[in-house]
C-alpha beads as a LAMMPS data file, in Angstrom:
LAMMPS data file: protein, C-alpha beads

182 atoms
181 bonds

1 atom types
1 bond types

-500.0 500.0 xlo xhi
-500.0 500.0 ylo yhi
-500.0 500.0 zlo zhi

Masses

1 110.0

Atoms # bond

1 1 1 289.307 131.038 409.183
2 1 1 291.338 132.820 406.715
3 1 1 289.749 134.038 403.376
4 1 1 290.509 131.794 400.499
5 1 1 292.138 133.459 397.567
6 1 1 289.730 132.545 394.965
7 1 1 289.926 129.657 392.253
8 1 1 293.353 131.066 389.269
9 1 1 292.245 130.192 385.774
10 1 1 295.014 130.352 383.443
11 1 1 295.658 133.916 381.938
12 1 1 293.301 135.826 384.147
13 1 1 294.915 137.749 387.854
14 1 1 292.770 138.466 389.985
15 1 1 293.854 140.837 392.462
16 1 1 293.732 140.721 395.532
17 1 1 291.019 143.037 397.635
18 1 1 291.330 145.821 398.758
19 1 1 290.367 146.028 402.935
20 1 1 287.187 148.743 403.328
21 1 1 287.458 151.643 404.331
22 1 1 285.733 152.767 407.352
23 1 1 285.226 156.430 408.442
24 1 1 283.669 157.066 411.726
25 1 1 280.700 159.773 412.048
26 1 1 281.302 162.989 412.604
27 1 1 280.831 164.422 415.895
28 1 1 278.087 166.688 416.851
29 1 1 279.415 170.400 416.838
30 1 1 279.467 172.461 419.616
31 1 1 276.193 174.294 420.386
32 1 1 277.766 177.580 419.745
33 1 1 278.669 176.451 415.753
34 1 1 275.636 175.004 415.266
35 1 1 272.990 176.808 417.116
36 1 1 270.473 179.585 414.666
37 1 1 270.877 182.731 416.960
38 1 1 269.981 186.091 415.559
39 1 1 272.696 188.212 415.345
40 1 1 273.456 191.088 417.577
41 1 1 271.510 193.705 416.624
42 1 1 273.534 196.517 414.669
43 1 1 275.318 194.137 412.834
44 1 1 277.947 194.937 409.858
45 1 1 275.912 194.476 406.817
46 1 1 277.904 191.924 405.635
47 1 1 277.113 189.333 408.063
48 1 1 273.640 190.821 409.653
49 1 1 271.378 192.777 406.554
50 1 1 267.590 191.235 406.356
51 1 1 266.943 190.075 403.303
52 1 1 265.464 192.695 403.107
53 1 1 266.938 195.608 403.507
54 1 1 268.918 193.800 400.630
55 1 1 266.315 193.562 398.473
56 1 1 264.763 196.839 398.912
57 1 1 268.491 198.215 398.387
58 1 1 268.701 196.416 395.387
59 1 1 265.885 197.720 393.794
60 1 1 267.415 201.378 394.684
61 1 1 270.514 200.322 392.966
62 1 1 268.471 199.587 389.637
63 1 1 266.549 202.657 389.434
64 1 1 269.737 204.664 390.689
65 1 1 271.536 203.091 387.695
66 1 1 269.248 203.785 384.993
67 1 1 269.164 207.753 385.654
68 1 1 273.679 207.261 385.935
69 1 1 273.345 205.606 382.270
70 1 1 271.023 208.588 380.815
71 1 1 273.396 211.491 382.533
72 1 1 276.204 209.535 381.826
73 1 1 275.857 208.517 378.669
74 1 1 273.504 211.867 377.355
75 1 1 274.321 213.272 374.457
76 1 1 275.475 216.373 375.615
77 1 1 276.625 217.816 378.576
78 1 1 273.738 217.501 381.540
79 1 1 274.765 220.410 382.873
80 1 1 274.264 222.321 379.851
81 1 1 271.622 224.437 380.955
82 1 1 272.422 224.926 384.207
83 1 1 275.299 227.939 382.907
84 1 1 273.713 231.202 384.749
85 1 1 273.230 229.159 387.736
86 1 1 277.130 228.243 387.332
87 1 1 277.852 231.909 386.481
88 1 1 276.090 233.135 389.953
89 1 1 277.204 230.894 392.463
90 1 1 281.026 231.537 390.864
91 1 1 280.631 235.211 391.664
92 1 1 278.918 234.799 394.541
93 1 1 281.352 232.449 395.554
94 1 1 285.133 233.080 394.122
95 1 1 286.748 229.884 395.490
96 1 1 283.815 228.191 393.747
97 1 1 284.562 226.970 390.284
98 1 1 283.643 225.680 387.655
99 1 1 286.175 222.525 387.506
100 1 1 285.866 222.532 391.632
101 1 1 281.631 222.630 391.199
102 1 1 282.343 219.514 388.992
103 1 1 284.467 217.265 390.646
104 1 1 281.725 218.090 394.197
105 1 1 279.274 216.805 391.964
106 1 1 280.749 214.311 390.066
107 1 1 281.260 212.469 394.393
108 1 1 278.662 213.447 394.523
109 1 1 276.576 211.382 392.454
110 1 1 278.385 208.625 393.597
111 1 1 277.932 207.968 396.995
112 1 1 274.844 206.628 396.302
113 1 1 276.895 203.559 394.710
114 1 1 278.750 203.392 397.596
115 1 1 276.145 203.193 399.825
116 1 1 273.522 200.994 398.173
117 1 1 276.503 198.171 397.582
118 1 1 277.534 197.793 400.889
119 1 1 274.436 197.368 401.956
120 1 1 273.848 195.253 399.032
121 1 1 277.437 193.477 399.229
122 1 1 278.168 190.960 401.169
123 1 1 281.647 191.227 400.910
124 1 1 282.782 195.299 401.566
125 1 1 286.186 194.802 399.312
126 1 1 284.683 194.341 396.437
127 1 1 282.458 197.575 395.785
128 1 1 285.897 199.958 395.878
129 1 1 286.881 197.888 392.238
130 1 1 283.155 197.789 390.799
131 1 1 282.872 201.936 391.226
132 1 1 286.233 202.294 389.141
133 1 1 285.323 199.632 386.716
134 1 1 281.760 201.459 386.533
135 1 1 283.634 205.143 386.047
136 1 1 286.195 203.411 383.437
137 1 1 283.685 202.570 381.173
138 1 1 281.613 205.700 381.573
139 1 1 284.464 207.754 381.141
140 1 1 285.598 205.462 377.883
141 1 1 281.782 204.800 376.277
142 1 1 281.878 209.213 376.807
143 1 1 285.538 209.532 374.811
144 1 1 284.735 206.745 372.224
145 1 1 281.171 207.170 371.022
146 1 1 279.995 211.011 373.181
147 1 1 281.838 213.464 370.618
148 1 1 280.216 216.173 372.666
149 1 1 281.541 214.949 375.993
150 1 1 284.596 215.393 377.545
151 1 1 286.446 212.109 379.113
152 1 1 288.719 213.085 382.721
153 1 1 290.687 211.103 384.796
154 1 1 289.785 213.657 387.040
155 1 1 285.994 212.692 386.843
156 1 1 286.641 208.738 387.369
157 1 1 289.325 209.851 390.661
158 1 1 285.996 212.189 391.806
159 1 1 283.812 208.914 391.417
160 1 1 286.091 206.230 392.724
161 1 1 286.301 209.738 395.898
162 1 1 281.993 209.154 396.455
163 1 1 282.038 205.634 396.343
164 1 1 284.073 205.858 399.078
165 1 1 282.666 207.491 401.216
166 1 1 279.642 205.804 401.185
167 1 1 281.274 203.006 401.575
168 1 1 282.707 205.293 404.985
169 1 1 278.876 206.103 405.379
170 1 1 277.337 203.359 405.991
171 1 1 280.352 201.676 408.077
172 1 1 280.610 204.591 410.234
173 1 1 276.432 204.742 410.889
174 1 1 276.610 200.174 411.758
175 1 1 279.931 201.652 414.282
176 1 1 277.802 204.249 415.218
177 1 1 274.519 201.443 416.463
178 1 1 276.765 198.856 417.238
179 1 1 279.244 200.556 420.430
180 1 1 277.798 199.370 423.735
181 1 1 275.222 202.226 425.257
182 1 1 276.817 205.069 427.298

Bonds

1 1 1 2
2 1 2 3
3 1 3 4
4 1 4 5
5 1 5 6
6 1 6 7
7 1 7 8
8 1 8 9
9 1 9 10
10 1 10 11
11 1 11 12
12 1 12 13
13 1 13 14
14 1 14 15
15 1 15 16
16 1 16 17
17 1 17 18
18 1 18 19
19 1 19 20
20 1 20 21
21 1 21 22
22 1 22 23
23 1 23 24
24 1 24 25
25 1 25 26
26 1 26 27
27 1 27 28
28 1 28 29
29 1 29 30
30 1 30 31
31 1 31 32
32 1 32 33
33 1 33 34
34 1 34 35
35 1 35 36
36 1 36 37
37 1 37 38
38 1 38 39
39 1 39 40
40 1 40 41
41 1 41 42
42 1 42 43
43 1 43 44
44 1 44 45
45 1 45 46
46 1 46 47
47 1 47 48
48 1 48 49
49 1 49 50
50 1 50 51
51 1 51 52
52 1 52 53
53 1 53 54
54 1 54 55
55 1 55 56
56 1 56 57
57 1 57 58
58 1 58 59
59 1 59 60
60 1 60 61
61 1 61 62
62 1 62 63
63 1 63 64
64 1 64 65
65 1 65 66
66 1 66 67
67 1 67 68
68 1 68 69
69 1 69 70
70 1 70 71
71 1 71 72
72 1 72 73
73 1 73 74
74 1 74 75
75 1 75 76
76 1 76 77
77 1 77 78
78 1 78 79
79 1 79 80
80 1 80 81
81 1 81 82
82 1 82 83
83 1 83 84
84 1 84 85
85 1 85 86
86 1 86 87
87 1 87 88
88 1 88 89
89 1 89 90
90 1 90 91
91 1 91 92
92 1 92 93
93 1 93 94
94 1 94 95
95 1 95 96
96 1 96 97
97 1 97 98
98 1 98 99
99 1 99 100
100 1 100 101
101 1 101 102
102 1 102 103
103 1 103 104
104 1 104 105
105 1 105 106
106 1 106 107
107 1 107 108
108 1 108 109
109 1 109 110
110 1 110 111
111 1 111 112
112 1 112 113
113 1 113 114
114 1 114 115
115 1 115 116
116 1 116 117
117 1 117 118
118 1 118 119
119 1 119 120
120 1 120 121
121 1 121 122
122 1 122 123
123 1 123 124
124 1 124 125
125 1 125 126
126 1 126 127
127 1 127 128
128 1 128 129
129 1 129 130
130 1 130 131
131 1 131 132
132 1 132 133
133 1 133 134
134 1 134 135
135 1 135 136
136 1 136 137
137 1 137 138
138 1 138 139
139 1 139 140
140 1 140 141
141 1 141 142
142 1 142 143
143 1 143 144
144 1 144 145
145 1 145 146
146 1 146 147
147 1 147 148
148 1 148 149
149 1 149 150
150 1 150 151
151 1 151 152
152 1 152 153
153 1 153 154
154 1 154 155
155 1 155 156
156 1 156 157
157 1 157 158
158 1 158 159
159 1 159 160
160 1 160 161
161 1 161 162
162 1 162 163
163 1 163 164
164 1 164 165
165 1 165 166
166 1 166 167
167 1 167 168
168 1 168 169
169 1 169 170
170 1 170 171
171 1 171 172
172 1 172 173
173 1 173 174
174 1 174 175
175 1 175 176
176 1 176 177
177 1 177 178
178 1 178 179
179 1 179 180
180 1 180 181
181 1 181 182
């Protein structure tokens, strides 16, 4: 028997009833997609780095950032006391100029940042932007607030290169571990 429309009262309009929408249940996932199998040995950090490794790397990153802050924002140049050693090195190896030593030191200073961020972050694409923003902030503060420090575009290039080397070192290490045994 068809449904009877409700009685109409004068001045009141009753909208027609909408049919109920029935959503079918979701089909189960195939076993390969729904199972929680452990990742293969040596998989990339963004897929399989154990929470413990990430946690340890995060603590080391915290300590590294404290040391980096002290080095970057020290009121006087941090190599001021190393003058005699630098002069000795440049005399023994004339190819090593002060500018090259400083550039190399800036590269080495940011390699740990690249390594640690690669181990911590799930997306490796964030490592270099973070390094660029960090080095830009350091050089900006040195230029604005620290009159005895000299900001440099070459420092920014060296710092970013160091983070890139750290990222590539972790990627190479993870590739080496994933390759099939011969």
